[in-house]
N, CA, C and O atoms as CSV, one atom per row, in Angstrom:
chain,resi,resn,atom,element,x,y,z
A,1,MET,N,N,-65.602,36.986,-74.895
A,1,MET,CA,C,-65.999,37.826,-73.802
A,1,MET,C,C,-65.657,39.272,-74.174
A,1,MET,O,O,-64.558,39.549,-74.654
A,2,ARG,N,N,-66.583,40.174,-73.955
A,2,ARG,CA,C,-66.357,41.585,-74.206
A,2,ARG,C,C,-66.236,42.295,-72.872
A,2,ARG,O,O,-67.032,42.065,-71.961
A,3,LEU,N,N,-65.231,43.161,-72.759
A,3,LEU,CA,C,-64.946,43.837,-71.499
A,3,LEU,C,C,-64.888,45.339,-71.704
A,3,LEU,O,O,-64.429,45.823,-72.739
A,4,VAL,N,N,-65.359,46.070,-70.701
A,4,VAL,CA,C,-65.276,47.529,-70.705
A,4,VAL,C,C,-64.625,47.935,-69.394
A,4,VAL,O,O,-65.049,47.508,-68.320
A,5,PHE,N,N,-63.588,48.764,-69.490
A,5,PHE,CA,C,-62.887,49.241,-68.306
A,5,PHE,C,C,-63.133,50.737,-68.139
A,5,PHE,O,O,-63.149,51.485,-69.116
A,6,ASP,N,N,-63.320,51.154,-66.921
A,6,ASP,CA,C,-63.473,52.560,-66.587
A,6,ASP,C,C,-62.165,53.289,-66.903
A,6,ASP,O,O,-61.089,52.693,-66.837
A,7,SER,N,N,-62.256,54.570,-67.243
A,7,SER,CA,C,-61.047,55.326,-67.579
A,7,SER,C,C,-60.069,55.375,-66.409
A,7,SER,O,O,-58.860,55.449,-66.629
A,8,ASN,N,N,-60.561,55.336,-65.176
A,8,ASN,CA,C,-59.656,55.317,-64.020
A,8,ASN,C,C,-58.801,54.050,-64.003
A,8,ASN,O,O,-57.628,54.102,-63.634
A,9,VAL,N,N,-59.363,52.945,-64.388
A,9,VAL,CA,C,-58.615,51.687,-64.467
A,9,VAL,C,C,-57.564,51.789,-65.564
A,9,VAL,O,O,-56.426,51.360,-65.373
A,10,LEU,N,N,-57.931,52.350,-66.701
A,10,LEU,CA,C,-56.984,52.498,-67.806
A,10,LEU,C,C,-55.830,53.416,-67.422
A,10,LEU,O,O,-54.681,53.148,-67.773
A,11,ILE,N,N,-56.127,54.489,-66.709
A,11,ILE,CA,C,-55.083,55.419,-66.272
A,11,ILE,C,C,-54.152,54.731,-65.288
A,11,ILE,O,O,-52.931,54.824,-65.416
A,12,SER,N,N,-54.714,54.047,-64.317
A,12,SER,CA,C,-53.899,53.326,-63.334
A,12,SER,C,C,-53.011,52.279,-64.012
A,12,SER,O,O,-51.838,52.142,-63.667
A,13,ALA,N,N,-53.562,51.554,-64.960
A,13,ALA,CA,C,-52.792,50.534,-65.671
A,13,ALA,C,C,-51.667,51.158,-66.482
A,13,ALA,O,O,-50.588,50.578,-66.596
A,14,THR,N,N,-51.913,52.334,-67.044
A,14,THR,CA,C,-50.890,53.030,-67.826
A,14,THR,C,C,-49.759,53.520,-66.936
A,14,THR,O,O,-48.590,53.455,-67.318
A,15,LEU,N,N,-50.100,54.004,-65.761
A,15,LEU,CA,C,-49.098,54.580,-64.869
A,15,LEU,C,C,-48.286,53.538,-64.112
A,15,LEU,O,O,-47.140,53.795,-63.742
A,16,SER,N,N,-48.865,52.370,-63.881
A,16,SER,CA,C,-48.163,51.339,-63.109
A,16,SER,C,C,-48.415,49.961,-63.713
A,16,SER,O,O,-49.517,49.420,-63.625
A,17,SER,N,N,-47.388,49.414,-64.319
A,17,SER,CA,C,-47.536,48.111,-64.977
A,17,SER,C,C,-47.703,46.963,-63.988
A,17,SER,O,O,-48.051,45.853,-64.390
A,18,ASN,N,N,-47.462,47.212,-62.701
A,18,ASN,CA,C,-47.614,46.167,-61.679
A,18,ASN,C,C,-48.920,46.293,-60.896
A,18,ASN,O,O,-49.176,45.503,-59.987
A,19,SER,N,N,-49.736,47.269,-61.239
A,19,SER,CA,C,-50.963,47.507,-60.479
A,19,SER,C,C,-52.007,46.419,-60.756
A,19,SER,O,O,-51.921,45.684,-61.740
A,20,ILE,N,N,-52.977,46.343,-59.872
A,20,ILE,CA,C,-54.101,45.429,-60.075
A,20,ILE,C,C,-54.828,45.795,-61.373
A,20,ILE,O,O,-55.269,44.916,-62.112
A,21,SER,N,N,-54.946,47.088,-61.639
A,21,SER,CA,C,-55.596,47.538,-62.873
A,21,SER,C,C,-54.863,47.017,-64.103
A,21,SER,O,O,-55.495,46.561,-65.055
A,22,ALA,N,N,-53.540,47.082,-64.089
A,22,ALA,CA,C,-52.751,46.584,-65.216
A,22,ALA,C,C,-52.912,45.076,-65.360
A,22,ALA,O,O,-52.992,44.561,-66.475
A,23,GLN,N,N,-52.960,44.382,-64.256
A,23,GLN,CA,C,-53.157,42.929,-64.307
A,23,GLN,C,C,-54.515,42.591,-64.907
A,23,GLN,O,O,-54.628,41.666,-65.711
A,24,CYS,N,N,-55.546,43.338,-64.520
A,24,CYS,CA,C,-56.892,43.116,-65.074
A,24,CYS,C,C,-56.931,43.437,-66.559
A,24,CYS,O,O,-57.529,42.699,-67.342
A,25,LEU,N,N,-56.301,44.529,-66.947
A,25,LEU,CA,C,-56.273,44.904,-68.360
A,25,LEU,C,C,-55.531,43.856,-69.185
A,25,LEU,O,O,-55.985,43.488,-70.268
A,26,ASN,N,N,-54.403,43.379,-68.688
A,26,ASN,CA,C,-53.657,42.332,-69.392
A,26,ASN,C,C,-54.469,41.046,-69.496
A,26,ASN,O,O,-54.463,40.383,-70.534
A,27,TRP,N,N,-55.161,40.698,-68.426
A,27,TRP,CA,C,-56.016,39.509,-68.460
A,27,TRP,C,C,-57.087,39.693,-69.533
A,27,TRP,O,O,-57.371,38.776,-70.303
A,28,GLY,N,N,-57.679,40.887,-69.574
A,28,GLY,CA,C,-58.714,41.164,-70.559
A,28,GLY,C,C,-58.194,41.071,-71.982
A,28,GLY,O,O,-58.878,40.550,-72.863
A,29,LYS,N,N,-56.985,41.574,-72.211
A,29,LYS,CA,C,-56.391,41.498,-73.556
A,29,LYS,C,C,-56.158,40.054,-73.969
A,29,LYS,O,O,-56.287,39.716,-75.146
A,30,ASN,N,N,-55.818,39.207,-73.021
A,30,ASN,CA,C,-55.523,37.806,-73.313
A,30,ASN,C,C,-56.755,36.915,-73.383
A,30,ASN,O,O,-56.704,35.833,-73.967
A,31,ASN,N,N,-57.858,37.358,-72.798
A,31,ASN,CA,C,-59.021,36.487,-72.672
A,31,ASN,C,C,-60.312,37.031,-73.274
A,31,ASN,O,O,-61.361,36.396,-73.163
A,32,GLY,N,N,-60.248,38.165,-73.892
A,32,GLY,CA,C,-61.477,38.734,-74.428
A,32,GLY,C,C,-61.188,39.876,-75.378
A,32,GLY,O,O,-60.083,40.020,-75.899
A,33,VAL,N,N,-62.202,40.675,-75.584
A,33,VAL,CA,C,-62.108,41.849,-76.440
A,33,VAL,C,C,-62.425,43.061,-75.573
A,33,VAL,O,O,-63.479,43.126,-74.941
A,34,ILE,N,N,-61.504,44.020,-75.550
A,34,ILE,CA,C,-61.709,45.225,-74.756
A,34,ILE,C,C,-62.410,46.261,-75.623
A,34,ILE,O,O,-61.946,46.605,-76.710
A,35,LEU,N,N,-63.528,46.742,-75.124
A,35,LEU,CA,C,-64.320,47.747,-75.831
A,35,LEU,C,C,-64.154,49.098,-75.142
A,35,LEU,O,O,-64.064,49.172,-73.916
A,36,TYR,N,N,-64.116,50.152,-75.931
A,36,TYR,CA,C,-64.073,51.493,-75.361
A,36,TYR,C,C,-64.714,52.461,-76.333
A,36,TYR,O,O,-64.748,52.231,-77.542
A,37,SER,N,N,-65.218,53.540,-75.783
A,37,SER,CA,C,-65.848,54.556,-76.614
A,37,SER,C,C,-64.818,55.627,-76.959
A,37,SER,O,O,-63.763,55.727,-76.332
A,38,GLU,N,N,-65.146,56.411,-77.954
A,38,GLU,CA,C,-64.277,57.527,-78.328
A,38,GLU,C,C,-64.155,58.506,-77.166
A,38,GLU,O,O,-63.089,59.081,-76.950
A,39,GLU,N,N,-65.233,58.698,-76.423
A,39,GLU,CA,C,-65.218,59.597,-75.271
A,39,GLU,C,C,-64.265,59.102,-74.187
A,39,GLU,O,O,-63.522,59.891,-73.603
A,40,THR,N,N,-64.285,57.804,-73.919
A,40,THR,CA,C,-63.383,57.240,-72.916
A,40,THR,C,C,-61.936,57.382,-73.353
A,40,THR,O,O,-61.079,57.743,-72.547
A,41,PHE,N,N,-61.656,57.106,-74.609
A,41,PHE,CA,C,-60.291,57.225,-75.126
A,41,PHE,C,C,-59.815,58.679,-75.052
A,41,PHE,O,O,-58.679,58.942,-74.660
A,42,ASN,N,N,-60.677,59.612,-75.426
A,42,ASN,CA,C,-60.313,61.033,-75.356
A,42,ASN,C,C,-60.075,61.482,-73.921
A,42,ASN,O,O,-59.159,62.261,-73.658
A,43,GLU,N,N,-60.895,60.995,-72.991
A,43,GLU,CA,C,-60.700,61.322,-71.580
A,43,GLU,C,C,-59.344,60.794,-71.097
A,43,GLU,O,O,-58.621,61.488,-70.384
A,44,LEU,N,N,-59.013,59.584,-71.484
A,44,LEU,CA,C,-57.728,58.996,-71.114
A,44,LEU,C,C,-56.583,59.885,-71.612
A,44,LEU,O,O,-55.663,60.190,-70.853
A,45,LEU,N,N,-56.634,60.293,-72.860
A,45,LEU,CA,C,-55.579,61.138,-73.421
A,45,LEU,C,C,-55.487,62.485,-72.712
A,45,LEU,O,O,-54.392,62.963,-72.418
A,46,LEU,N,N,-56.632,63.093,-72.439
A,46,LEU,CA,C,-56.638,64.393,-71.763
A,46,LEU,C,C,-56.068,64.302,-70.351
A,46,LEU,O,O,-55.273,65.148,-69.943
A,47,VAL,N,N,-56.469,63.289,-69.619
A,47,VAL,CA,C,-55.999,63.139,-68.243
A,47,VAL,C,C,-54.500,62.872,-68.208
A,47,VAL,O,O,-53.792,63.427,-67.368
A,48,LEU,N,N,-54.014,62.034,-69.106
A,48,LEU,CA,C,-52.592,61.697,-69.095
A,48,LEU,C,C,-51.712,62.863,-69.533
A,48,LEU,O,O,-50.499,62.824,-69.332
A,49,GLN,N,N,-52.300,63.897,-70.127
A,49,GLN,CA,C,-51.541,65.086,-70.515
A,49,GLN,C,C,-51.394,66.083,-69.369
A,49,GLN,O,O,-50.706,67.093,-69.518
A,50,ARG,N,N,-52.018,65.823,-68.250
A,50,ARG,CA,C,-51.919,66.734,-67.103
A,50,ARG,C,C,-50.486,66.741,-66.578
A,50,ARG,O,O,-49.817,65.708,-66.555
A,51,PRO,N,N,-50.026,67.915,-66.157
A,51,PRO,CA,C,-48.642,68.039,-65.697
A,51,PRO,C,C,-48.253,67.067,-64.578
A,51,PRO,O,O,-47.104,66.628,-64.520
A,52,LYS,N,N,-49.184,66.730,-63.701
A,52,LYS,CA,C,-48.832,65.846,-62.587
A,52,LYS,C,C,-48.450,64.436,-63.039
A,52,LYS,O,O,-47.829,63.693,-62.279
A,53,PHE,N,N,-48.811,64.062,-64.260
A,53,PHE,CA,C,-48.468,62.735,-64.762
A,53,PHE,C,C,-47.191,62.727,-65.595
A,53,PHE,O,O,-46.731,61.662,-66.006
A,54,SER,N,N,-46.615,63.894,-65.849
A,54,SER,CA,C,-45.439,63.972,-66.719
A,54,SER,C,C,-44.225,63.227,-66.152
A,54,SER,O,O,-43.349,62.806,-66.907
A,55,LYS,N,N,-44.170,63.063,-64.831
A,55,LYS,CA,C,-43.045,62.324,-64.251
A,55,LYS,C,C,-43.189,60.815,-64.426
A,55,LYS,O,O,-42.228,60.072,-64.225
A,56,TYR,N,N,-44.382,60.360,-64.798
A,56,TYR,CA,C,-44.628,58.932,-64.974
A,56,TYR,C,C,-44.569,58.473,-66.434
A,56,TYR,O,O,-44.142,57.356,-66.727
A,57,ILE,N,N,-45.001,59.344,-67.338
A,57,ILE,CA,C,-45.037,58.967,-68.754
A,57,ILE,C,C,-44.540,60.127,-69.612
A,57,ILE,O,O,-44.675,61.292,-69.237
A,58,ALA,N,N,-43.976,59.803,-70.744
A,58,ALA,CA,C,-43.511,60.832,-71.681
A,58,ALA,C,C,-44.667,61.252,-72.581
A,58,ALA,O,O,-45.532,60.439,-72.907
A,59,PRO,N,N,-44.684,62.513,-72.981
A,59,PRO,CA,C,-45.756,62.969,-73.885
A,59,PRO,C,C,-45.684,62.228,-75.173
A,59,PRO,O,O,-46.497,62.463,-76.067
């Protein structure tokens, strides 16, 4: 099974390991192949570098 997750789901999963998004991402890792584009990955990195997220994750 191939899965694609929206960048909002990836961000939510990164910020909260107990979120529904994290549960879906973990399920996907265990049951399929997660696909993403370079654009989605770059968007994820850019968004997580915003100052408002610094209290949740380290640079």
